[in-house]
N, CA, C and O atoms as a printed pandas DataFrame, in Angstrom:
     atom_number atom_name residue_name chain_id  residue_number  x_coord  y_coord  z_coord
0              1         N          MET        A               1  104.903   71.634   99.359
1              2        CA          MET        A               1  104.710   73.156   98.357
2              3         C          MET        A               1  102.509   73.936   99.177
3              4         O          MET        A               1  101.462   73.293   99.116
4              5         N          GLN        A               2  102.699   75.340   99.761
5              6        CA          GLN        A               2  101.874   75.999  100.165
6              7         C          GLN        A               2  100.585   76.017   98.958
7              8         O          GLN        A               2  100.823   76.726   97.980
8              9         N          ASN        A               3   99.576   75.462   98.973
9             10        CA          ASN        A               3   97.941   76.032   97.891
10            11         C          ASN        A               3   98.041   77.776   97.303
11            12         O          ASN        A               3   98.809   78.622   97.761
12            13         N          VAL        A               4   97.280   77.931   96.455
13            14        CA          VAL        A               4   97.750   79.438   95.510
14            15         C          VAL        A               4   96.068   80.737   96.978
15            16         O          VAL        A               4   96.133   81.965   97.042
16            17         N          SER        A               5   95.370   80.206   97.487
17            18        CA          SER        A               5   94.763   80.681   98.337
18            19         C          SER        A               5   94.827   80.882   99.878
19            20         O          SER        A               5   94.137   81.609  100.593
20            21         N          GLY        A               6   96.151   79.782  100.288
21            22        CA          GLY        A               6   97.280   79.926  101.496
22            23         C          GLY        A               6   98.633   80.678  101.087
23            24         O          GLY        A               6   99.728   80.541  101.632
24            25         N          PHE        A               7   98.332   81.447  100.079
25            26        CA          PHE        A               7   99.733   81.874  100.267
26            27         C          PHE        A               7   99.198   83.549   99.860
27            28         O          PHE        A               7   99.891   84.532  100.123
28            29         N          TRP        A               8   97.939   83.620   99.227
29            30        CA          TRP        A               8   97.412   85.294   99.293
30            31         C          TRP        A               8   96.499   85.106  100.524
31            32         O          TRP        A               8   95.825   86.126  100.670
32            33         N          SER        A               9   96.251   84.243  101.392
33            34        CA          SER        A               9   96.171   84.818  102.860
34            35         C          SER        A               9   96.285   85.159  103.098
35            36         O          SER        A               9   95.747   86.062  103.739
36            37         N          LYS        A              10   98.000   84.540  102.643
37            38        CA          LYS        A              10   99.073   84.836  103.507
38            39         C          LYS        A              10  100.320   86.613  103.204
39            40         O          LYS        A              10  101.358   87.163  103.571
40            41         N          ILE        A              11   99.378   86.706  102.479
41            42        CA          ILE        A              11  100.462   87.722  101.949
42            43         C          ILE        A              11   99.527   89.173  102.428
43            44         O          ILE        A              11  100.014   90.259  102.741
44            45         N          TYR        A              12   97.348   88.634  102.348
45            46        CA          TYR        A              12   96.603   90.255  103.159
46            47         C          TYR        A              12   97.131   89.600  104.075
47            48         O          TYR        A              12   98.361   89.589  104.127
48            49         N          ARG        A              13   96.648   89.141  104.690
49            50        CA          ARG        A              13   97.889   89.821  106.724
50            51         C          ARG        A              13   98.624   90.031  106.843
51            52         O          ARG        A              13   98.771   90.362  108.019
52            53         N          ARG        A              14   99.807   90.131  106.090
53            54        CA          ARG        A              14  100.744   90.948  106.707
54            55         C          ARG        A              14  100.609   92.056  105.553
55            56         O          ARG        A              14  100.747   93.215  105.943
56            57         N          GLN        A              15  100.455   91.934  104.713
57            58        CA          GLN        A              15   99.716   93.027  103.937
58            59         C          GLN        A              15   99.044   94.422  104.643
59            60         O          GLN        A              15   99.330   95.617  104.722
60            61         N          LYS        A              16   98.074   93.596  105.058
61            62        CA          LYS        A              16   97.180   94.370  106.538
62            63         C          LYS        A              16   97.785   94.864  107.579
63            64         O          LYS        A              16   97.409   95.906  108.118
64            65         N          SER        A              17   99.410   93.739  108.219
65            66        CA          SER        A              17   99.149   94.720  109.180
66            67         C          SER        A              17  100.867   96.219  108.530
67            68         O          SER        A              17  101.427   97.025  109.273
68            69         N          VAL        A              18  101.055   96.060  107.493
69            70        CA          VAL        A              18  101.807   97.133  107.471
70            71         C          VAL        A              18  101.060   97.946  106.998
71            72         O          VAL        A              18  101.581   99.061  106.966
72            73         N          ILE        A              19  100.249   97.915  106.680
73            74        CA          ILE        A              19   99.110   98.372  106.618
74            75         C          ILE        A              19   98.821   99.988  106.766
75            76         O          ILE        A              19   98.954  101.138  106.348
76            77         N          GLY        A              20   98.120   98.708  108.091
77            78        CA          GLY        A              20   98.118   99.477  109.510
78            79         C          GLY        A              20   99.486  100.503  110.128
79            80         O          GLY        A              20   99.385  101.509  110.830
80            81         N          GLU        A              21  100.607   99.924  109.654
81            82        CA          GLU        A              21  101.630  100.940  110.740
82            83         C          GLU        A              21  101.636  102.029  109.772
83            84         O          GLU        A              21  101.389  103.186  110.113
84            85         N          VAL        A              22  101.945  101.652  108.423
85            86        CA          VAL        A              22  102.119  103.076  107.380
86            87         C          VAL        A              22  101.086  103.928  108.213
87            88         O          VAL        A              22  101.535  104.905  108.812
88            89         N          LEU        A              23  100.099  103.718  108.279
89            90        CA          LEU        A              23   98.244  104.685  108.438
90            91         C          LEU        A              23   99.171  105.498  109.622
91            92         O          LEU        A              23   99.429  106.699  109.539
92            93         N          ASN        A              24   99.576  104.710  110.619
93            94        CA          ASN        A              24   99.476  106.310  111.597
94            95         C          ASN        A              24  100.813  106.557  111.595
95            96         O          ASN        A              24  101.185  107.708  111.822
96            97         N          LEU        A              25  101.815  105.472  111.328
97            98        CA          LEU        A              25  102.880  106.816  111.066
98            99         C          LEU        A              25  102.967  108.296  109.952
99           100         O          LEU        A              25  103.612  109.344  109.972
100          101         N          TYR        A              26  101.929  107.677  109.026
101          102        CA          TYR        A              26  101.288  108.567  108.750
102          103         C          TYR        A              26  101.057  109.524  108.760
103          104         O          TYR        A              26  101.410  110.609  108.298
104          105         N          ARG        A              27   99.957  108.822  109.730
105          106        CA          ARG        A              27   99.122  109.669  111.222
106          107         C          ARG        A              27   99.285  110.933  111.609
107          108         O          ARG        A              27   98.578  111.935  111.494
108          109         N          HIS        A              28  100.963  110.606  112.377
109          110        CA          HIS        A              28  101.896  110.687  113.290
110          111         C          HIS        A              28  102.398  111.990  112.811
111          112         O          HIS        A              28  102.703  112.874  113.612
112          113         N          ASN        A              29  102.514  112.174  111.264
113          114        CA          ASN        A              29  103.397  113.008  110.305
114          115         C          ASN        A              29  104.041  112.310  110.433
115          116         O          ASN        A              29  104.308  113.480  110.159
116          117         N          ASN        A              30  105.097  111.085  110.663
117          118        CA          ASN        A              30  105.895  110.222  110.249
118          119         C          ASN        A              30  105.926  109.873  108.527
119          120         O          ASN        A              30  105.872  108.921  107.748
120          121         N          HIS        A              31  106.040  111.223  108.551
121          122        CA          HIS        A              31  106.144  110.212  106.722
122          123         C          HIS        A              31  107.536  109.680  106.141
123          124         O          HIS        A              31  107.268  108.857  105.266
124          125         N          VAL        A              32  108.737  109.809  106.266
125          126        CA          VAL        A              32  109.571  109.050  106.662
126          127         C          VAL        A              32  109.871  108.097  106.646
127          128         O          VAL        A              32  110.373  107.360  105.797
128          129         N          ASN        A              33  109.582  108.007  107.628
129          130        CA          ASN        A              33  109.085  106.372  108.357
130          131         C          ASN        A              33  107.926  105.374  107.760
131          132         O          ASN        A              33  107.834  104.160  107.580
132          133         N          ALA        A              34  107.261  106.286  107.590
133          134        CA          ALA        A              34  105.757  105.413  106.356
134          135         C          ALA        A              34  106.736  104.952  105.186
135          136         O          ALA        A              34  106.799  103.839  104.664
136          137         N          ILE        A              35  107.286  105.793  104.981
137          138        CA          ILE        A              35  108.391  105.699  103.437
138          139         C          ILE        A              35  108.775  104.414  103.738
139          140         O          ILE        A              35  108.024  103.445  103.858
140          141         N          ASP        A              36  109.873  104.437  103.845
141          142        CA          ASP        A              36  111.033  104.020  104.389
142          143         C          ASP        A              36  110.263  101.971  104.842
143          144         O          ASP        A              36  110.763  100.907  104.475
144          145         N          LYS        A              37  108.750  102.224  105.862
145          146        CA          LYS        A              37  108.166  101.060  106.119
146          147         C          LYS        A              37  107.857  100.201  104.245
147          148         O          LYS        A              37  108.188   99.183  103.637
148          149         N          LEU        A              38  107.400  100.897  104.127
149          150        CA          LEU        A              38  106.795  101.219  102.684
150          151         C          LEU        A              38  107.733   99.705  102.210
151          152         O          LEU        A              38  107.499   98.499  102.290
152          153         N          GLN        A              39  109.128  100.727  101.586
153          154        CA          GLN        A              39  109.930  100.176  100.829
154          155         C          GLN        A              39  110.658   99.220  101.324
155          156         O          GLN        A              39  111.378   98.473  100.661
156          157         N          LEU        A              40  110.451   99.193  102.937
157          158        CA          LEU        A              40  110.924   97.280  103.686
158          159         C          LEU        A              40  110.286   96.529  103.648
159          160         O          LEU        A              40  110.244   95.598  104.452
160          161         N          ASN        A              41  109.303   96.752  102.330
161          162        CA          ASN        A              41  107.610   96.052  101.579
162          163         C          ASN        A              41  107.035   95.675  100.646
163          164         O          ASN        A              41  105.949   95.158  100.382
164          165         N          LEU        A              42  108.400   96.184   99.880
165          166        CA          LEU        A              42  108.293   96.198   98.619
166          167         C          LEU        A              42  107.987   94.953   97.410
167          168         O          LEU        A              42  107.831   95.047   96.193
168          169         N          ASP        A              43  107.980   93.754   98.348
169          170        CA          ASP        A              43  107.536   92.647   97.497
170          171         C          ASP        A              43  105.281   92.798   98.054
171          172         O          ASP        A              43  104.598   91.803   97.813
172          173         N          LEU        A              44  104.931   93.434   98.382
173          174        CA          LEU        A              44  103.593   93.779   99.134
174          175         C          LEU        A              44  103.211   94.156   97.474
175          176         O          LEU        A              44  103.838   94.857   96.679
176          177         N          PRO        A              45  102.182   93.547   97.335
177          178        CA          PRO        A              45  100.874   94.741   96.507
178          179         C          PRO        A              45  101.294   95.677   97.000
179          180         O          PRO        A              45  102.435   95.946   96.627
180          181         N          ILE        A              46  100.788   96.460   97.844
181          182        CA          ILE        A              46  100.219   98.187   98.547
182          183         C          ILE        A              46  101.471   98.844   98.481
183          184         O          ILE        A              46  101.465  100.063   98.650
184          185         N          ALA        A              47  103.389   97.814   98.099
185          186        CA          ALA        A              47  103.972   99.225   98.761
186          187         C          ALA        A              47  104.615   99.374   96.908
187          188         O          ALA        A              47  105.693   99.886   96.606
188          189         N          THR        A              48  103.731   98.850   96.041
189          190        CA          THR        A              48  104.516   99.420   94.296
190          191         C          THR        A              48  104.787  100.665   94.024
191          192         O          THR        A              48  104.323  101.329   94.951
192          193         N          LYS        A              49  105.107  101.102   93.530
193          194        CA          LYS        A              49  103.966  102.348   92.519
194          195         C          LYS        A              49  103.274  101.493   91.180
195          196         O          LYS        A              49  103.278  100.300   90.874
196          197         N          GLN        A              50  102.836  102.402   90.713
197          198        CA          GLN        A              50  101.819  102.294   89.567
198          199         C          GLN        A              50  101.927  103.103   88.410
199          200         O          GLN        A              50  101.100  102.998   87.504
């Protein structure tokens, strides 16, 4: 079983990649695909609605 810090490290790396892709899409006025990308990654903390 993976340790807790390893788990969060993996989440952080994946989330950082998704954020970069979403911001890039958003900057290019591709808002629909940016939202789609977030919806495909709802298991990440950044992608959930507050």
